[in-house]
Structure formats: structure tokens, C-alpha cells
N, C-alpha and C positions, 0 to 999 in steps of 0.2 A: 199621504203617500208613504210607500215603503222604501227603505234604503238598506243597503248592505254596508255596514260601517266597520272600518278598521279601528278596533279599540286598543289592541296591544300587538305591535309588530313581532313576528316570530315565525317559526317553521309552519308551513302550510300543511304539514303532516297532521296537525290538529286544526280544527276550524278557526280561522282568524277573523272572518267577516261575520258580524252579528246583524241579523235582520231587526230593523228598528222602525217604528212608526214615527214619522216626522210631519211637521206642519206643511201644508201645501205651499209651494214656492210662488213668488210673484216676481215677474221680470222687471228689472230696473230699466232706465233709459238705455237704449242701445242693445238690449238683450231680447232673446226669445225664450219662452217657456215651451219645453218639448215633452210630449208624452213618449216615453222610451218604449220601443218595440223590440229591440235587440241590442246587445252589446258584445262585441268580440272580446276574447280573453287574450291578453298580450303578456309576454314575458316581463315587460317593464312593470306590469301590475305585480308580478311576483317579486321583483326587486324591491318595490315599495312595501309590499305586505310583509316580506321576510326581513326587512330592515337593511338590505344591501344598499339602498338609497336612503340617505338621511331624511327623516320626516320633515316636511315643510309646514304641516299644520296637524293638530291633533284631530282624531275622530274623522278622518277623511273618508269619503266614499270613492273608491277607485273606479277605474273603467274609462277608456278613452277611444273606443271604436263603436260609437253610438249611432244607431238609426232610430229615428222617431218622427212624429208628426207635430208640427208647430201648433200649439194650443192657443197661445196668446203672445202679444208683443208689447214691449215697452215703448216709450216715446222715441220718435225718431227712427223707427224701424219700418222698412218697406217690404219685408218678407210677408207673404200672404199666409194667413191662418189656414191650416190644412195642408200646407206644403210638406212633403216628405223630405227630410234633410239628414245629413250626416255630420257628426262632430268628431274631430280627431285629437291627437295628442297636443298639438300646438293650439291652445285656446285663446291666445292673445299676445300681442307685442306692444311695446311702448310707441312704435311708429316714429320715434324721434332720434334714436341713437344712431351712431355712424353706420352700423350694419343695416338697420332698417332703411336708412336713407340711400344706401348703395344697392338696395334690392336683395339683401341677404338676411331677410328677417328670421331665418332659421338660426342665426347667430345672435339674435337680439340680446342686449345687455340686461333686459328686464322682462323675460318671457313669463307667460302664464301657461302652465301645463294642466290639461284636463285630468282630473282624477289624482292630482298631486298637489297643485296649488289651490284648486277649486274642486268642489265635489263633481264626481263623474257619473258614469252611466250605469253602475250597478244599483239602479233605483228605478222606480216607476216614472219619475219625472226628473228633469234636469234643466237648469238655465244655462245659456251660453251666449257669448257675444254674437250678435247677428252677423257681423262681418267675418266671422270665423266658422260659419256653418255652410254646408254645400248642398244646394238642391240636387236631388237624385233623380236620374232617369228611371223609367219603368222597366227596362229590360231585365234587371236583376232584382231578386227578392230581398227582403230584409236580412235574412241569414246569409245570402250571397254577398251583400254589400258590407256587412259589419266587419269581416276580416280584412277587407280592402282598405279600411279607413286608417290603419296604422301599418300593419304588416305589409299590405300591398303598396301603400304610398311610400313607405320608407325603403322598401325593396326597389321600387321604381327610381327613387332618388339615388340609391346606391348605384344603379346602372348608369345614371347620369354622371355621378361623381367619378365613376370608373371610366367614363368617356366611351361607353359602348356605341359602336356604329353597326348598322345593318351588315350582316354577313360575318361579323367577328366570331372568333373562337373564345368562348367565355366559360370560366370555371365558377361554379357555386360551391362553396365549402360549408357544409351543414345543409340539411334539407328538412326544414320545418315549415311553420306558418308563413314566413316571409319568402323563403326561397321557392316554395312550391307555387307561389304566385308570380315570381319573376320568370320562371321557366317558360310558361306559355307566351309571355311578352317577348322573350328572346326568340322563341320559335316563330312568332308572328313577324319578327324582324329578320328572319332568315339566318339566324346565328346557329353555329354549332355549339352545343352545350355539354360540358363535362360536369358531372356531379360527384363530389368527394364528401362522403359522409359516413359516420359510424353506424353500425347496426344493420343487419341484413334486412330488417323490415323497412327501414328508411330507403335502402338501396332498391328494394323491390317496388316501393312507392314511386321512386324516381323513374324506374323503368316503365311503369304503367303510364306515366305522364309523358314519355317520349324523349328522355334524355339520350344523347348520342353516345356518351361513355359514362360509366358508373364505377366508382371504386371506393376504397376506404379513405378516411380523411388525410392519410399520409401517403397514399398511392399517387404516382405521377401519371397524368394522362399520356396517351401515346402521341400527342401532338402538343406543340407549344401554344400557350394561351396568349391572346391579345390583352384580355382583361380578366380579372377575377374579383369576386366579392366573397368575403368571409362573414358568415352569420354566427358562428360559434364564438363565445366569449373567451377564447383561448389563444394566447400568443403563439403557441406551437403551430396552430393552424395557419396563422398569417405567414409564418416562415415556410410552411409547406406550399402555400399558394405562390410565394415569391419564387420558389424553386421550379415552378411549372411555367413561369412567364418567359416570353420572348424579350429581347432587348427593347426598351422603350415601352414596355407594358406597364399596366397599373393594377395594383391591388387596392380595393376599397374595403375598409373595415366597417361593417354594418353591425356595430354592437355598442350599447350605451355604456358598458364598462368592459374591461379586459383584465384577465387575471394577471398577466405580466407579458413583457416582450423578452423572450430569451435571447441570449447572445447568438449571433449568427455571422457567417463569413461574408464580409462585404464584397470581396472580389468575385465570388461566384453567384451571389444571390441579389445584390442591389446594384452593383456596378453595371454600366451599360444603359444608364438613364431609366432604369426601372424605378417606379414610384410607389410609395405607400401613402394612401389618403384616408382620412377618417370621415365618417358620415355623421352629421349632427342634425337631428330633427328633420324638418321638412318645411317647405314654403307652401303658401296657398296656391301658387301656380303649379307646384308639383301635384298637389291634391286635385286641382281642377283638371289638369292634363291627364293624369292617370285615371281618374274616374270616368272621363270621357272615353279614353281608350278602352277601359274595362267594359263599359257598356257597349261600345261598338263591336268588340270581339267576343262579347258575352262571356267574359271571364268568370267562371263559377268555381269558387274555392271548394276544396274538400273540407267539410266542416261537420263536427259533431255538436248537436244541439242539447243544451241542458236547461231545464226550467229554472227560473229565478231563485227558487228556494234551495237549489243545489249548486249555487255559485261556488262554494268551497270545493265541491267535487270537480267542477270544471277546472278550477285552478290547479288542483292536484293532478288531474289528467295531463295538463300542460307541463307541469313540473316533472312528472315521471315519464314524459314522452310516451304516454299510454295510448295516444290516438295519432292517426295520420292527419296532417294538415292543421286546421284550426279548431278551436272550441268557441262556441257562441252561446251566451246566456240570453234567453228569450222571455219576453213577457207576453208573447203571442201564443197561439194554440198549437204550434208545431210540436210533435211528440219528441220526448227526450231520446237521444241516441240516433236520430235521423242523420244520415251522412249524405251530403249533396253529391251529385255526379262530379267526377274530377274534370278539370278543364281539358279541353281537347288539345293535343300537342300541335 
């Protein structure tokens, strides 16, 4: 099998993942062996590769938006060989800590993260815990599903954390791989959606997908927001979102790290029972609910496809905001550069 291995963390401006032949994997008890067909590129991969997240193990294979076919199963697994499945960021929990026992496994004290604690999907094969894989419906292709498995699920969880209700006025701050998947979900729920993002190209992208209002990251929408989700890892953007909220509104921060939280005026921005909440990982229920919804509404991401041997190019494209939507590395036969149709508003 071939794997793309992180040998030395650093800037993705130079190739950081090295293609390496490894021995074929064998699933242990409770695991499945998966032939990888596609793996979405996530900014968390960049945080790991560039050393912004401290390494958890040497020579890791990143990648945690995995679509593939079950090749074989370890003891005690009832997943059928040949099933198409997805694997996401949360690759395992202890199941016994207080958070797991209260149904909040996203906060588990001893989580296992795919492509960080265990080898991930930038490889031709991967093993995964059978109870953390998701059988996939046929409505969406491999390259459609791959970006949903983290960017989509975590965006969906962010909407839940923000408390979004059908018909709400919702602001999305930043418009990349995750936000462009949240927008059609919000439109399906009958919400009015404001997009605040830097760069004319990103604003044009949001317009094509049917946003109701579009401005820069520090512009204020012409209506007060019930809820807002920030995707940019910048504290200034959180403050901007607070400034657009009605009393009692919520800002959910959908970022694995934040540069800082600047000083802001309590009386005008937070008073009035406005809330700031953080979004941490996801649960399997989030994944199952979102993937079911995505298949039902045929949520098709805008995605640019790269062949496996160009995985470093895909990572650079995400780092440089060189593409709209998501990047997907594929072991299948779809040509590099193919962009899927954008989701209908």
C-alpha cells in the first residue's frame, strides 16, 4: 500500500508529505480495513502538517475525510465486506469518561483523532474502528461525500451549537469548505443567510450559492442576526459577529484554534444575554444526522479533485485559498481539477 507520510512538520510551501510504500494493513478486533477511494482536505490537516498542532505521533499519515470500501473485518465486526463507508475526524472515544456517559462524546477525555493519533486517509488503505465508520447512501459520489465528513459535519454541529431554528437570520463569517456546505442546509431550513467574508472571489462564490446578503468580514448586515457562526480563526471576526447579533443571540466559534480574543466593549456587544460558544469536534449522532440530510437534499459540495500523488498541491491550494469550496484527493479515476456542481440554494 502507498501512504503520504508527514516526516517533518513545517510550511506546506514545500512538500511535507512523502509518498512511501508500507506493508498492507490487517484489521484488529473491532476494526475494518478500508480501500480508500477519496479523502477530503481539511484545514486541520494543515494545522498538523505545519506544526500549529503539536504532534501526537511521529510519521503520521494525515487525512480524516475518508471514503472507501470495506475490504475485510476484524473479529467482532458486523459491517459487511464491500460496504461503502465514511470515516471522520473523531476516530474513537473511551466510552467510559463522564462526557461519554452523558452523551457528549465530542468532549471525551481520551479521544482518538483520525490522521492525528492514528494514520488517516492519505493512503490507499486505512484501518478504522468499526463503530466509528458510517455506511453511505448512494445518492452522492465519493468526491461529493468526502468534504462532508468533517467540513460538513462540523459545520452542521456548529449550527446546532448556535441553536439555529428554521426561519432564523443566520450569519456565516468566513466562506470556505465548511461554510459553503452550511449555506444550503440553512436555505433548506428556510433561514435568511448573511455571509461576511474577505475577498471578492469568496463573496462572488457566496452569491452564486444564494446568500441573502454578502459583505466583508467586518461589514454589518442590514438586519440583526439571531445566530452567527465564525469559521475564520481570528478573534476580530468573533467580535464583528457579536456586533451583528440581536439580544439573546448566539455566536458559535467553529475553529480548532483562535489567534486571540481582542478586548471589546461588554455593554454594547455582550450585554443583553448574547452568548459566545465554542464548537469542539462532533458526535456520531451529528455525523449520522447530517449525512442522512445531505443525501436527502442531495448536497453536492463544490470540490476540486487532485490525484493522490499531488496531495501536497491540494494542501497548498487550501492554504492559499486558491480554490472555491473543498479539495479532494482521490485514488479513483476522476480527472484532476474537476469541480462538482455547486449545491442548489
